[in-house]
N, C-alpha and C positions, 0 to 999 in steps of 0.2 A: 504494500500500500504506500509506504513511504517512497519507494523507488518510482512509483507512478507519479506521485506528487512532485518529486524531484525532477523527473523527466518533463513534466508539464511546465514546471518553473523554468527549467533550462530552455525549453522551446519558447516560452514567453520572453525570456531575456534575449534570445536571438532575434525574435520579431521586433522587440523594442530597439535593439542595436541597429537593425536595418532601417527602422523608421527614423532614428536619429540621423543616420547617414543621409537619408532622403531629405529630411528637414534642414540639415546644414547646407546641402546643395541648393535647396530652394531659397534659403536665407541669403546665400551668396548671390543668387539670381535676382532676388528682390533688391539687394543693395545696389546692383548695377542699374536697375530700371526705375525704382521708386525713390524719389527725392526724400531727404531726411525729414522735411516738414510733414510729408504724408506718412512716413513711418511713425512719427510721433502720434499722429491720429490713430494709426493702427494699434499702437501700444494702448492708447486710451480705450479703444474698442475691446481689446483683449482683456484689459483690466476690468472693464464693466462686466465681462463675461466670467470673471473669477480667476483669470490667469494672473499670477503675481507679476508686478511691474518689472522686477529684476529679470525674471525669465523671458518676458516679452521683449525687453530691451536687448538682452543677449541674442535672442533668436532673430531680431530684426536689425541687429548691428548698429544700435544707437546707445549712447551713454545714458545712464539714469539721470545724471546731473543735467544733461542737455534736455532730457524729456521734462523734468520738473521745471527747468528754467523756461522752456517753451510754453509750458502750461500756465505759468504765472505772468508771462509777458503779454502786454496789451497788443491788440492788432496794429500792424504797421500802417503808415499813411497810404502805402500802395494797396494794401488789402482793403482798407476802408474805401478808397476811391474805386477799386474794382467792384466792391459790393454795391456802391452807389450807382456806378455806371450800369451794372447788370440790372438793377431795379429800374433805372431810367429807360433802358432798352426795352424792358418788358412793358413799361407804361406806354411808350411810343407805339409798340406793336399792338397793345390792347386798344389804344385810342384809334388806331387805324382799322379797328374791328378785325384784327388779325389778317389783314390783307397785305401789309407792307412786308417785303422781303428785306434782305440785308442792304441792298443799294438805297432803297427809300428810307429805311431806318437810319442809315448812315447820313443821308442828306438831311433828314430831320434833325439829327443830333448836331450837325455842323451849322445849319441855317437857323434853326429855332433856338438852339441852346448854346451855340458858340463853342462847341466841344471839338477839339482837334484830335 
């Protein structure tokens, strides 16, 4: 009975080792493609799902101090302007009864709002 339990435990260990190899390769791929700011968002999502922040940071290749610093940092001027512009584009599109495409929305932003 103990040998069967031991064999099952060894099998599970081998499976976990394979999963770890896969996850470390996936984490390396994520580091190449996903920018750090987005990885911080992923850490937050994982933490909300119960994954410890330390493990999430290690898996995604970001530092814990960087994660906590980014969490407490106010949005940048660029992020604020981007959100404002996104809202304005949506408002122009809605005001046109969703008929304006990007050329007309752009013209409206330039002519009516003076946005470059």
